[in-house]
gemmi code that builds the backbone of each chain (N, CA, C; Angstrom):
import gemmi

chains = {
    "A": [
        ("UNK", (49.044, 27.575, 44.183), (49.445, 26.795, 45.361), (48.469, 27.064, 46.513)),
        ("UNK", (48.067, 28.329, 46.693), (47.099, 28.669, 47.735), (45.776, 27.965, 47.516)),
        ("UNK", (45.347, 27.924, 46.249), (44.064, 27.282, 45.929), (44.126, 25.798, 46.252)),
        ("UNK", (45.264, 25.168, 45.976), (45.391, 23.735, 46.268), (45.416, 23.479, 47.768)),
        ("UNK", (46.044, 24.394, 48.519), (46.038, 24.288, 49.994), (44.610, 24.394, 50.523)),
        ("UNK", (43.865, 25.371, 49.982), (42.468, 25.570, 50.421), (41.650, 24.309, 50.163)),
        ("UNK", (41.866, 23.720, 48.979), (41.106, 22.530, 48.615), (41.414, 21.385, 49.588)),
        ("UNK", (42.693, 21.227, 49.936), (43.079, 20.163, 50.872), (42.454, 20.388, 52.246)),
        ("UNK", (42.459, 21.640, 52.709), (41.969, 21.898, 54.070), (40.449, 21.822, 54.143)),
        ("UNK", (39.771, 21.975, 52.995), (38.309, 21.966, 52.989), (37.714, 20.561, 52.989)),
        ("UNK", (38.569, 19.537, 52.816), (38.061, 18.164, 52.683), (37.256, 17.692, 53.902)),
        ("UNK", (37.713, 18.015, 55.096), (37.091, 17.436, 56.291), (37.494, 18.212, 57.537)),
        ("UNK", (36.570, 18.268, 58.524), (36.904, 18.882, 59.814), (37.841, 17.984, 60.614)),
        ("UNK", (37.999, 16.751, 60.176), (38.899, 15.830, 60.887), (40.360, 16.044, 60.570)),
        ("UNK", (40.649, 16.953, 59.662), (42.045, 17.201, 59.277), (42.760, 17.996, 60.364)),
        ("UNK", (43.899, 17.469, 60.795), (44.694, 18.178, 61.791), (45.984, 18.737, 61.227)),
        ("UNK", (46.381, 18.235, 60.052), (47.635, 18.696, 59.470), (47.629, 18.577, 57.958)),
        ("UNK", (48.262, 19.548, 57.320), (48.418, 19.525, 55.862), (49.899, 19.690, 55.575)),
        ("UNK", (50.410, 18.864, 54.665), (51.814, 18.953, 54.289), (51.900, 19.145, 52.785)),
        ("UNK", (52.709, 20.077, 52.332), (52.865, 20.263, 50.887), (54.331, 20.325, 50.494)),
        ("UNK", (54.599, 19.850, 49.287), (55.921, 20.005, 48.686), (55.715, 20.548, 47.289)),
        ("UNK", (56.501, 21.555, 46.917), (56.475, 22.043, 45.548), (57.892, 22.050, 45.010)),
        ("UNK", (58.097, 21.385, 43.877), (59.404, 21.393, 43.225), (59.379, 22.391, 42.087)),
        ("UNK", (60.482, 23.115, 41.890), (60.524, 24.086, 40.799), (61.855, 24.026, 40.054)),
        ("UNK", (61.910, 24.668, 38.901), (63.107, 24.629, 38.062), (64.196, 25.472, 38.718)),
        ("UNK", (65.304, 24.803, 39.056), (66.417, 25.452, 39.755), (67.416, 26.041, 38.755)),
        ("UNK", (67.891, 27.232, 39.048), (68.937, 27.852, 38.233), (70.245, 27.104, 38.485)),
        ("UNK", (71.121, 27.088, 37.503), (72.408, 26.415, 37.675), (73.538, 27.326, 37.260)),
        ("UNK", (74.777, 26.852, 37.455), (75.936, 27.686, 37.136), (76.184, 27.797, 35.629)),
        ("UNK", (75.591, 26.909, 34.842), (75.947, 26.836, 33.418), (74.991, 27.585, 32.496)),
        ("UNK", (74.155, 28.455, 33.068), (73.251, 29.227, 32.216), (72.058, 28.439, 31.730)),
        ("UNK", (71.399, 27.732, 32.670), (70.191, 26.986, 32.293), (69.080, 27.965, 31.907)),
        ("UNK", (68.406, 27.654, 30.810), (67.321, 28.523, 30.346), (65.966, 27.912, 30.682)),
        ("UNK", (65.813, 26.621, 30.416), (64.525, 25.972, 30.675), (64.706, 24.459, 30.794)),
        ("UNK", (63.673, 23.839, 31.325), (63.581, 22.379, 31.369), (62.377, 21.984, 30.534)),
        ("UNK", (62.521, 20.927, 29.749), (61.340, 20.389, 29.072), (61.042, 19.022, 29.662)),
        ("UNK", (59.817, 18.866, 30.140), (59.373, 17.615, 30.755), (58.604, 16.801, 29.729)),
        ("UNK", (59.148, 15.612, 29.421), (58.432, 14.683, 28.538), (57.759, 13.633, 29.415)),
        ("UNK", (56.648, 13.062, 28.972), (56.019, 12.010, 29.759), (55.380, 10.973, 28.842)),
        ("UNK", (54.856, 9.923, 29.452), (54.228, 8.816, 28.719), (52.725, 8.912, 28.986)),
        ("UNK", (52.008, 9.584, 28.097), (50.570, 9.785, 28.333), (49.873, 8.441, 28.554)),
        ("UNK", (49.017, 8.378, 29.518), (48.339, 7.113, 29.831), (49.016, 6.448, 31.015)),
        ("UNK", (50.304, 6.112, 30.852), (51.020, 5.498, 31.973), (51.202, 6.516, 33.098)),
        ("UNK", (51.424, 7.763, 32.746), (51.598, 8.802, 33.765), (50.385, 8.858, 34.691)),
        ("UNK", (49.209, 8.977, 34.111), (47.977, 9.081, 34.904), (47.796, 7.820, 35.756)),
        ("UNK", (48.090, 6.675, 35.149), (47.935, 5.401, 35.846), (48.863, 5.328, 37.065)),
        ("UNK", (50.137, 5.675, 36.864), (51.115, 5.595, 37.953), (50.768, 6.595, 39.063)),
        ("UNK", (50.413, 7.815, 38.689), (50.096, 8.820, 39.712), (48.863, 8.408, 40.514)),
        ("UNK", (47.872, 7.861, 39.846), (46.657, 7.415, 40.535), (46.978, 6.280, 41.512)),
        ("UNK", (47.811, 5.330, 41.058), (48.200, 4.217, 41.931), (49.008, 4.704, 43.131)),
        ("UNK", (49.931, 5.647, 42.872), (50.759, 6.188, 43.963), (49.888, 6.880, 45.008)),
        ("UNK", (48.947, 7.683, 44.527), (48.061, 8.406, 45.453), (47.250, 7.420, 46.284)),
        ("UNK", (46.726, 6.381, 45.644), (45.911, 5.387, 46.363), (46.765, 4.672, 47.412)),
        ("UNK", (48.007, 4.345, 47.050), (48.889, 3.661, 47.994), (49.200, 4.569, 49.189)),
        ("UNK", (49.445, 5.845, 48.912), (49.766, 6.791, 49.991), (48.581, 6.972, 50.937)),
        ("UNK", (47.393, 7.078, 50.382), (46.192, 7.273, 51.202), (46.014, 6.088, 52.149)),
        ("UNK", (46.210, 4.879, 51.603), (46.022, 3.665, 52.398), (47.130, 3.524, 53.455)),
        ("UNK", (48.355, 3.719, 53.006), (49.509, 3.463, 53.870), (49.630, 4.468, 55.018)),
        ("UNK", (49.296, 5.735, 54.739), (49.485, 6.775, 55.756), (48.154, 7.314, 56.289)),
        ("UNK", (47.069, 6.605, 55.975), (45.728, 7.007, 56.426), (45.468, 8.484, 56.139)),
        ("UNK", (45.741, 8.871, 54.902), (45.536, 10.267, 54.521), (44.047, 10.546, 54.354)),
        ("UNK", (43.667, 11.777, 54.613), (42.280, 12.196, 54.369), (42.181, 12.775, 52.959)),
        ("UNK", (43.177, 13.549, 52.579), (43.203, 14.121, 51.232), (44.593, 14.007, 50.631)),
        ("UNK", (44.658, 14.028, 49.305), (45.941, 13.882, 48.622), (45.836, 14.543, 47.253)),
        ("UNK", (46.769, 15.406, 46.931), (46.794, 16.071, 45.625), (48.172, 15.883, 44.999)),
        ("UNK", (48.179, 15.432, 43.740), (49.431, 15.286, 42.983), (49.266, 16.026, 41.670)),
        ("UNK", (50.152, 16.981, 41.421), (50.106, 17.711, 40.141), (51.520, 17.721, 39.567)),
        ("UNK", (51.657, 17.327, 38.308), (52.971, 17.369, 37.664), (52.824, 18.035, 36.310)),
        ("UNK", (53.648, 19.044, 36.068), (53.557, 19.740, 34.787), (54.409, 19.031, 33.738)),
        ("UNK", (54.060, 19.223, 32.474), (54.860, 18.722, 31.359), (55.069, 19.870, 30.375)),
        ("UNK", (55.988, 19.684, 29.454), (56.282, 20.749, 28.496), (57.470, 21.573, 28.970)),
        ("UNK", (57.629, 22.749, 28.394), (58.806, 23.577, 28.668), (58.541, 24.555, 29.803)),
        ("UNK", (59.441, 24.542, 30.800), (59.298, 25.360, 32.007), (60.582, 26.156, 32.227)),
        ("UNK", (60.437, 27.454, 32.458), (61.624, 28.296, 32.647), (62.096, 28.234, 34.095)),
        ("UNK", (63.305, 28.731, 34.349), (63.869, 28.766, 35.701), (62.892, 29.469, 36.645)),
        ("UNK", (62.647, 28.833, 37.783), (61.727, 29.390, 38.769), (60.297, 28.880, 38.642)),
        ("UNK", (59.982, 28.212, 37.542), (58.604, 27.728, 37.343), (58.356, 26.469, 38.177)),
        ("UNK", (57.155, 26.335, 38.741), (56.818, 25.107, 39.458), (56.789, 23.908, 38.514)),
        ("UNK", (57.267, 22.759, 39.009), (57.223, 21.511, 38.229), (56.200, 20.558, 38.827)),
        ("UNK", (56.274, 20.408, 40.147), (55.460, 19.373, 40.785), (54.892, 19.891, 42.107)),
        ("UNK", (53.663, 19.487, 42.394), (53.022, 19.821, 43.665), (52.519, 18.528, 44.301)),
        ("UNK", (52.919, 18.315, 45.550), (52.408, 17.175, 46.316), (51.789, 17.740, 47.585)),
        ("UNK", (50.543, 17.423, 47.853), (49.895, 17.890, 49.073), (49.122, 16.758, 49.719)),
        ("UNK", (49.229, 16.646, 51.041), (48.494, 15.604, 51.753), (47.874, 16.186, 53.015)),
        ("UNK", (46.781, 15.587, 53.428), (46.175, 15.986, 54.697), (45.849, 14.739, 55.502)),
        ("UNK", (45.918, 14.900, 56.831), (45.642, 13.763, 57.712), (45.219, 14.288, 59.075)),
        ("UNK", (44.833, 13.372, 59.966), (44.405, 13.782, 61.302), (45.577, 14.388, 62.079)),
        ("UNK", (46.759, 13.800, 61.894), (47.944, 14.249, 62.629), (49.096, 14.484, 61.665)),
        ("UNK", (50.050, 15.321, 62.086), (51.089, 15.770, 61.156), (51.991, 14.649, 60.634)),
        ("UNK", (52.278, 13.655, 61.486), (53.254, 12.629, 61.084), (52.840, 11.941, 59.783)),
        ("UNK", (51.544, 11.607, 59.668), (51.075, 10.899, 58.472), (51.147, 11.800, 57.241)),
        ("UNK", (50.767, 13.058, 57.402), (50.798, 13.983, 56.259), (52.239, 14.191, 55.779)),
        ("UNK", (53.150, 14.400, 56.726), (54.557, 14.626, 56.357), (55.149, 13.380, 55.688)),
        ("UNK", (54.890, 12.210, 56.291), (55.414, 10.965, 55.717), (54.800, 10.716, 54.343)),
        ("UNK", (53.514, 10.977, 54.211), (52.821, 10.763, 52.937), (53.410, 11.622, 51.828)),
        ("UNK", (53.711, 12.858, 52.150), (54.302, 13.767, 51.158), (55.694, 13.288, 50.751)),
        ("UNK", (56.500, 12.890, 51.730), (57.843, 12.369, 51.417), (57.773, 11.123, 50.548)),
        ("UNK", (56.886, 10.220, 50.922), (56.689, 8.988, 50.155), (56.334, 9.316, 48.702)),
        ("UNK", (55.379, 10.205, 48.526), (54.894, 10.508, 47.174), (55.976, 11.131, 46.297)),
        ("UNK", (56.729, 12.091, 46.830), (57.732, 12.735, 45.972), (58.893, 11.772, 45.703)),
        ("UNK", (59.274, 10.969, 46.705), (60.367, 10.005, 46.491), (59.995, 8.980, 45.425)),
        ("UNK", (58.793, 8.450, 45.519), (58.373, 7.414, 44.572), (58.072, 7.984, 43.186)),
        ("UNK", (57.523, 9.193, 43.172), (57.178, 9.822, 41.899), (58.425, 10.093, 41.055)),
        ("UNK", (59.497, 10.505, 41.703), (60.705, 10.897, 40.958), (61.291, 9.757, 40.135)),
        ("UNK", (61.197, 8.547, 40.644), (61.823, 7.428, 39.930), (60.811, 6.431, 39.359)),
        ("UNK", (59.515, 6.599, 39.733), (58.531, 5.611, 39.299), (57.491, 6.127, 38.324)),
        ("UNK", (57.375, 7.432, 38.192), (56.401, 7.984, 37.243), (57.150, 8.374, 35.965)),
        ("UNK", (56.544, 8.081, 34.801), (57.283, 8.229, 33.540), (57.405, 9.678, 33.061)),
        ("UNK", (58.310, 10.407, 33.726), (58.661, 11.770, 33.313), (60.167, 11.811, 33.054)),
        ("UNK", (60.555, 12.613, 32.085), (61.987, 12.795, 31.787), (62.255, 14.278, 31.562)),
        ("UNK", (63.362, 14.747, 32.177), (63.726, 16.163, 32.058), (64.831, 16.347, 31.018)),
        ("UNK", (64.637, 17.336, 30.154), (65.684, 17.729, 29.212), (66.030, 19.192, 29.487)),
        ("UNK", (67.321, 19.453, 29.782), (67.753, 20.826, 30.086), (68.118, 21.554, 28.792)),
        ("UNK", (67.708, 22.797, 28.719), (68.127, 23.634, 27.592), (68.917, 24.816, 28.137)),
        ("UNK", (70.127, 25.012, 27.585), (70.997, 26.091, 28.060), (70.950, 27.291, 27.132)),
        ("UNK", (71.413, 28.427, 27.673), (71.357, 29.678, 26.905), (72.166, 29.594, 25.615)),
        ("UNK", (73.212, 28.734, 25.593), (73.996, 28.595, 24.360), (73.369, 27.600, 23.378)),
        ("UNK", (72.151, 27.118, 23.718), (71.439, 26.245, 22.791), (71.625, 24.756, 23.035)),
        ("UNK", (72.563, 24.393, 23.934), (72.762, 22.975, 24.234), (71.512, 22.369, 24.852)),
        ("UNK", (71.220, 21.120, 24.520), (70.107, 20.410, 25.155), (70.644, 19.098, 25.718)),
        ("UNK", (70.397, 18.875, 26.998), (70.979, 17.719, 27.690), (69.894, 16.990, 28.478)),
        ("UNK", (69.751, 15.686, 28.241), (68.812, 14.889, 29.043), (69.404, 14.691, 30.439)),
        ("UNK", (68.596, 14.892, 31.452), (69.055, 14.763, 32.833), (69.260, 13.285, 33.166)),
        ("UNK", (70.403, 12.960, 33.780), (70.674, 11.581, 34.204), (69.962, 11.285, 35.512)),
        ("UNK", (69.485, 10.064, 35.640), (68.875, 9.644, 36.904), (69.945, 9.618, 37.978)),
        ("UNK", (69.577, 9.989, 39.202), (70.531, 10.020, 40.309), (70.333, 8.799, 41.205)),
        ("UNK", (71.459, 8.229, 41.603), (71.413, 7.053, 42.465), (70.730, 7.372, 43.798)),
        ("UNK", (70.949, 8.608, 44.278), (70.340, 9.017, 45.552), (68.816, 8.984, 45.462)),
        ("UNK", (68.278, 9.299, 44.292), (66.817, 9.259, 44.107), (66.298, 7.823, 44.137)),
        ("UNK", (67.090, 6.909, 43.530), (66.698, 5.487, 43.566), (66.689, 4.979, 45.003)),
        ("UNK", (67.713, 5.393, 45.766), (67.802, 4.944, 47.163), (66.638, 5.494, 47.977)),
        ("UNK", (66.298, 6.769, 47.741), (65.190, 7.386, 48.476), (63.881, 6.653, 48.168)),
        ("UNK", (63.669, 6.322, 46.902), (62.437, 5.615, 46.517), (62.418, 4.219, 47.139)),
        ("UNK", (63.586, 3.543, 47.129), (63.665, 2.177, 47.659), (63.505, 2.148, 49.178)),
        ("UNK", (63.772, 3.260, 49.836), (63.663, 3.287, 51.297), (62.220, 3.091, 51.767)),
        ("UNK", (61.251, 3.233, 50.846), (59.836, 3.035, 51.209), (59.354, 1.626, 50.887)),
        ("UNK", (60.253, 0.760, 50.350), (59.834, -0.610, 49.984), (59.446, -1.402, 51.234)),
    ],
    "B": [
        ("UNK", (40.472, -6.880, 2.538), (40.703, -7.755, 3.712), (39.433, -7.825, 4.554)),
        ("UNK", (38.984, -9.025, 4.874), (37.788, -9.100, 5.704), (38.152, -8.887, 7.172)),
        ("UNK", (37.114, -8.715, 7.983), (37.338, -8.289, 9.363), (38.177, -9.310, 10.160)),
        ("UNK", (37.834, -10.606, 9.982), (38.514, -11.595, 10.812), (40.003, -11.696, 10.470)),
        ("UNK", (40.336, -11.610, 9.169), (41.748, -11.740, 8.825), (42.517, -10.499, 9.271)),
        ("UNK", (41.836, -9.345, 9.243), (42.498, -8.132, 9.699), (42.823, -8.241, 11.195)),
        ("UNK", (41.840, -8.717, 11.950), (42.066, -8.863, 13.400), (43.177, -9.871, 13.683)),
        ("UNK", (43.166, -10.964, 12.912), (44.189, -11.985, 13.129), (45.567, -11.408, 12.838)),
        ("UNK", (45.647, -10.594, 11.771), (46.930, -9.981, 11.423), (47.399, -9.043, 12.511)),
        ("UNK", (46.504, -8.208, 13.003), (46.884, -7.234, 14.013), (47.259, -7.908, 15.328)),
        ("UNK", (46.610, -9.036, 15.586), (46.821, -9.696, 16.878), (48.234, -10.240, 17.021)),
        ("UNK", (48.956, -10.372, 15.899), (50.326, -10.892, 15.989), (51.366, -9.785, 16.222)),
        ("UNK", (50.889, -8.554, 16.298), (51.817, -7.428, 16.405), (51.882, -6.872, 17.828)),
        ("UNK", (52.981, -6.200, 18.113), (53.049, -5.370, 19.316), (53.463, -3.963, 18.892)),
        ("UNK", (52.965, -2.997, 19.641), (53.354, -1.608, 19.400), (54.462, -1.262, 20.384)),
        ("UNK", (55.488, -0.600, 19.880), (56.602, -0.193, 20.751), (56.738, 1.326, 20.725)),
        ("UNK", (56.768, 1.916, 21.923), (57.031, 3.353, 22.052), (58.437, 3.553, 22.616)),
        ("UNK", (59.064, 4.650, 22.212), (60.361, 5.045, 22.781), (60.206, 6.454, 23.350)),
        ("UNK", (60.832, 6.691, 24.502), (60.700, 8.009, 25.117), (62.057, 8.650, 25.406)),
        ("UNK", (62.012, 9.976, 25.496), (63.142, 10.796, 25.941), (64.383, 10.552, 25.082)),
        ("UNK", (65.561, 10.388, 25.735), (66.809, 10.247, 24.975), (66.727, 9.055, 24.019)),
        ("UNK", (66.045, 8.005, 24.459), (65.938, 6.798, 23.628), (65.143, 7.080, 22.340)),
        ("UNK", (64.109, 7.894, 22.457), (63.309, 8.287, 21.287), (64.185, 9.044, 20.285)),
        ("UNK", (65.018, 9.947, 20.813), (65.891, 10.731, 19.922), (66.931, 9.831, 19.261)),
        ("UNK", (67.513, 8.913, 20.053), (68.557, 8.038, 19.508), (67.989, 7.061, 18.480)),
        ("UNK", (66.769, 6.582, 18.738), (66.144, 5.644, 17.800), (65.651, 6.366, 16.544)),
        ("UNK", (65.411, 7.668, 16.667), (64.912, 8.427, 15.528), (63.443, 8.175, 15.233)),
        ("UNK", (62.737, 7.599, 16.190), (61.291, 7.380, 16.041), (60.669, 7.231, 17.417)),
        ("UNK", (59.387, 7.554, 17.514), (58.728, 7.469, 18.820), (57.848, 6.239, 18.937)),
        ("UNK", (57.605, 5.585, 17.816), (56.654, 4.475, 17.844), (56.878, 3.578, 16.635)),
        ("UNK", (56.663, 2.283, 16.818), (56.661, 1.375, 15.674), (55.845, 0.130, 16.024)),
        ("UNK", (55.444, -0.557, 14.988), (54.716, -1.809, 15.194), (55.592, -2.931, 14.670)),
        ("UNK", (55.782, -3.965, 15.500), (56.620, -5.080, 15.056), (55.845, -6.391, 15.198)),
        ("UNK", (56.117, -7.349, 14.303), (55.440, -8.644, 14.403), (56.049, -9.473, 15.531)),
        ("UNK", (55.215, -10.281, 16.166), (55.691, -11.179, 17.234), (55.883, -12.570, 16.652)),
        ("UNK", (56.867, -13.315, 17.177), (56.975, -14.728, 16.787), (55.726, -15.495, 17.244)),
        ("UNK", (55.519, -16.674, 16.676), (54.316, -17.455, 17.003), (54.304, -17.915, 18.462)),
        ("UNK", (55.502, -18.278, 18.994), (55.568, -18.755, 20.384), (55.641, -17.567, 21.355)),
        ("UNK", (55.275, -17.804, 22.626), (55.440, -16.756, 23.633), (56.908, -16.329, 23.693)),
        ("UNK", (57.125, -15.062, 23.908), (58.498, -14.560, 23.849), (58.710, -13.557, 24.984)),
        ("UNK", (59.902, -13.549, 25.567), (60.201, -12.558, 26.603), (60.608, -11.240, 25.929)),
        ("UNK", (60.573, -10.171, 26.695), (61.038, -8.875, 26.194), (62.481, -9.022, 25.719)),
        ("UNK", (63.271, -9.699, 26.543), (64.691, -9.924, 26.231), (64.858, -10.574, 24.852)),
        ("UNK", (64.095, -11.643, 24.612), (64.218, -12.375, 23.349), (63.745, -11.515, 22.177)),
        ("UNK", (62.667, -10.764, 22.394), (62.165, -9.892, 21.331), (63.202, -8.819, 20.982)),
        ("UNK", (63.782, -8.227, 22.021), (64.789, -7.176, 21.803), (66.001, -7.749, 21.071)),
        ("UNK", (66.418, -8.941, 21.480), (67.565, -9.582, 20.809), (67.278, -9.766, 19.322)),
        ("UNK", (66.048, -10.228, 19.026), (65.678, -10.441, 17.626), (65.651, -9.122, 16.847)),
        ("UNK", (65.063, -8.098, 17.481), (64.968, -6.792, 16.809), (66.355, -6.193, 16.577)),
        ("UNK", (67.242, -6.376, 17.563), (68.599, -5.811, 17.440), (69.385, -6.493, 16.317)),
        ("UNK", (69.081, -7.790, 16.099), (69.780, -8.497, 15.025), (69.374, -7.960, 13.653)),
        ("UNK", (68.132, -7.442, 13.573), (67.630, -6.945, 12.281), (67.937, -5.467, 12.063)),
        ("UNK", (68.261, -4.765, 13.164), (68.359, -3.307, 13.089), (69.651, -2.850, 13.778)),
        ("UNK", (70.653, -2.541, 12.956), (71.974, -2.171, 13.493), (71.868, -0.910, 14.352)),
        ("UNK", (71.044, 0.037, 13.916), (70.872, 1.293, 14.661), (70.338, 1.028, 16.054)),
        ("UNK", (69.321, 0.175, 16.127), (68.740, -0.172, 17.420), (69.765, -0.912, 18.275)),
        ("UNK", (70.544, -1.785, 17.649), (71.561, -2.538, 18.373), (72.559, -1.580, 19.028)),
        ("UNK", (72.979, -0.566, 18.269), (73.947, 0.401, 18.807), (73.345, 1.198, 19.965)),
        ("UNK", (72.088, 1.627, 19.800), (71.425, 2.420, 20.846), (71.289, 1.594, 22.126)),
        ("UNK", (70.830, 0.358, 21.995), (70.611, -0.475, 23.189), (71.941, -0.898, 23.831)),
        ("UNK", (72.980, -1.088, 23.005), (74.290, -1.462, 23.554), (74.871, -0.305, 24.374)),
        ("UNK", (74.557, 0.926, 23.959), (75.129, 2.103, 24.623), (74.310, 2.544, 25.840)),
        ("UNK", (73.159, 1.923, 26.056), (72.261, 2.350, 27.143), (71.941, 1.171, 28.054)),
        ("UNK", (72.835, 0.882, 29.013), (72.656, -0.325, 29.830), (71.465, -0.264, 30.781)),
        ("UNK", (70.920, 0.947, 31.030), (69.867, 1.045, 32.044), (68.469, 1.232, 31.455)),
        ("UNK", (68.241, 0.748, 30.259), (66.924, 0.917, 29.633), (65.848, 0.205, 30.453)),
        ("UNK", (64.732, 0.903, 30.667), (63.589, 0.326, 31.376), (62.526, -0.066, 30.354)),
        ("UNK", (61.667, -0.991, 30.759), (60.587, -1.419, 29.868), (59.252, -1.369, 30.603)),
        ("UNK", (58.221, -0.977, 29.895), (56.858, -1.072, 30.409), (56.052, -1.925, 29.447)),
        ("UNK", (55.180, -2.776, 30.009), (54.250, -3.546, 29.188), (52.856, -3.073, 29.559)),
        ("UNK", (52.118, -2.634, 28.562), (50.757, -2.110, 28.772), (50.734, -1.053, 29.884)),
        ("UNK", (51.724, -0.160, 29.814), (51.797, 1.010, 30.691), (52.056, 0.667, 32.161)),
        ("UNK", (52.631, -0.526, 32.398), (53.065, -0.900, 33.741), (54.533, -1.300, 33.653)),
        ("UNK", (55.352, -0.818, 34.599), (56.765, -1.181, 34.587), (56.916, -2.695, 34.610)),
        ("UNK", (57.829, -3.201, 33.815), (58.019, -4.646, 33.707), (59.516, -4.934, 33.689)),
        ("UNK", (59.867, -6.194, 33.496), (61.285, -6.551, 33.377), (61.502, -7.205, 32.011)),
        ("UNK", (62.777, -7.344, 31.655), (63.106, -7.959, 30.367), (62.815, -9.468, 30.369)),
        ("UNK", (62.498, -10.019, 31.554), (62.151, -11.447, 31.629), (60.650, -11.672, 31.481)),
        ("UNK", (59.863, -10.600, 31.484), (58.411, -10.748, 31.335), (58.054, -11.120, 29.897)),
        ("UNK", (56.892, -11.765, 29.769), (56.462, -12.271, 28.461), (55.605, -11.235, 27.724)),
        ("UNK", (55.855, -11.131, 26.443), (55.092, -10.221, 25.590), (54.021, -11.013, 24.853)),
        ("UNK", (52.789, -10.484, 24.859), (51.685, -11.149, 24.165), (51.259, -10.310, 22.956)),
        ("UNK", (50.641, -10.967, 21.977), (50.145, -10.211, 20.825), (49.211, -9.090, 21.292)),
        ("UNK", (49.347, -7.938, 20.689), (48.485, -6.817, 21.028), (49.007, -5.953, 22.168)),
        ("UNK", (50.090, -6.404, 22.838), (50.640, -5.607, 23.945), (51.211, -4.278, 23.450)),
        ("UNK", (51.225, -3.324, 24.386), (51.902, -2.051, 24.134), (53.190, -2.058, 24.949)),
        ("UNK", (54.320, -2.025, 24.247), (55.620, -2.000, 24.924), (56.167, -0.585, 24.892)),
        ("UNK", (56.962, -0.240, 25.881), (57.654, 1.047, 25.830), (59.043, 0.869, 26.414)),
        ("UNK", (60.024, 1.467, 25.761), (61.403, 1.477, 26.268), (61.797, 2.918, 26.553)),
        ("UNK", (62.473, 3.112, 27.687), (62.872, 4.472, 28.050), (64.006, 4.456, 29.063)),
        ("UNK", (64.697, 5.601, 29.208), (65.763, 5.684, 30.215), (65.144, 5.755, 31.610)),
        ("UNK", (65.972, 5.594, 32.660), (65.455, 5.789, 34.019), (64.739, 7.131, 34.123)),
        ("UNK", (63.663, 7.150, 34.902), (62.790, 8.332, 34.938), (63.408, 9.432, 35.792)),
        ("UNK", (63.125, 10.660, 35.420), (63.735, 11.808, 36.105), (62.708, 12.917, 36.342)),
        ("UNK", (61.555, 12.532, 36.882), (60.520, 13.540, 37.144), (60.719, 14.232, 38.477)),
        ("UNK", (59.702, 14.936, 38.883), (59.697, 15.579, 40.189), (60.360, 16.945, 40.205)),
    ],
}
model = gemmi.Model(1)
for chain_id, residues in chains.items():
    chain = gemmi.Chain(chain_id)
    for i, (resn, *xyz) in enumerate(residues, 1):
        res = gemmi.Residue()
        res.name, res.seqid = resn, gemmi.SeqId(i, " ")
        for name, pos in zip(("N", "CA", "C"), xyz):
            atom = gemmi.Atom()
            atom.name, atom.element = name, gemmi.Element(name[0])
            atom.pos, atom.b_iso = gemmi.Position(*pos), 0.0
            res.add_atom(atom)
        chain.add_residue(res)
    model.add_chain(chain)
structure = gemmi.Structure()
structure.add_model(model)
structure.setup_entities()
């Protein structure tokens, strides 16, 4: 995470603000052991590239980093990193919010929870996430 | 098979991918299906496939929120499928 921050801040002397969001695997009451992230190779890269380009244009970002992990991740492991830089804080903060909101419902990733008792459950999409993504339309 | 007839044969097909819960329910991650001669919507293709495949019919009937992508771009069931397209069906996305 530090290395990604350094990379964002090194882009330009015109940067006045950097905003980052990191999502990680949250522990739950039911004995969650890990999350497995499945994705659609090809479409994933395409969607993330388009999202980044849209964010840069819309919020006049100077730099933008999107990283999403796939495969099996244990509780506490990072899942996603969104970082943006801009001349002023408002654009960087808005850009980061836009990217994580849109990524959650628009990029082809799916979470499967694995519990200590061996149960495996696909995570249901949340209506609140759809609303958050739609708020940027 | 000569080259031209092979290409003509392949051009009538579409590849379908299934992801996540849908992949598990379908019991396969990928298949190739022939397209009708006329232009066809995703909806019409799915209806035809469901008529031939009881398992697929049950999976799609039980999953009202299935999403579709055509050539790795989100699409709707009213969009038209062309020969050679890559289709994908999957549940609502849950990344981040």
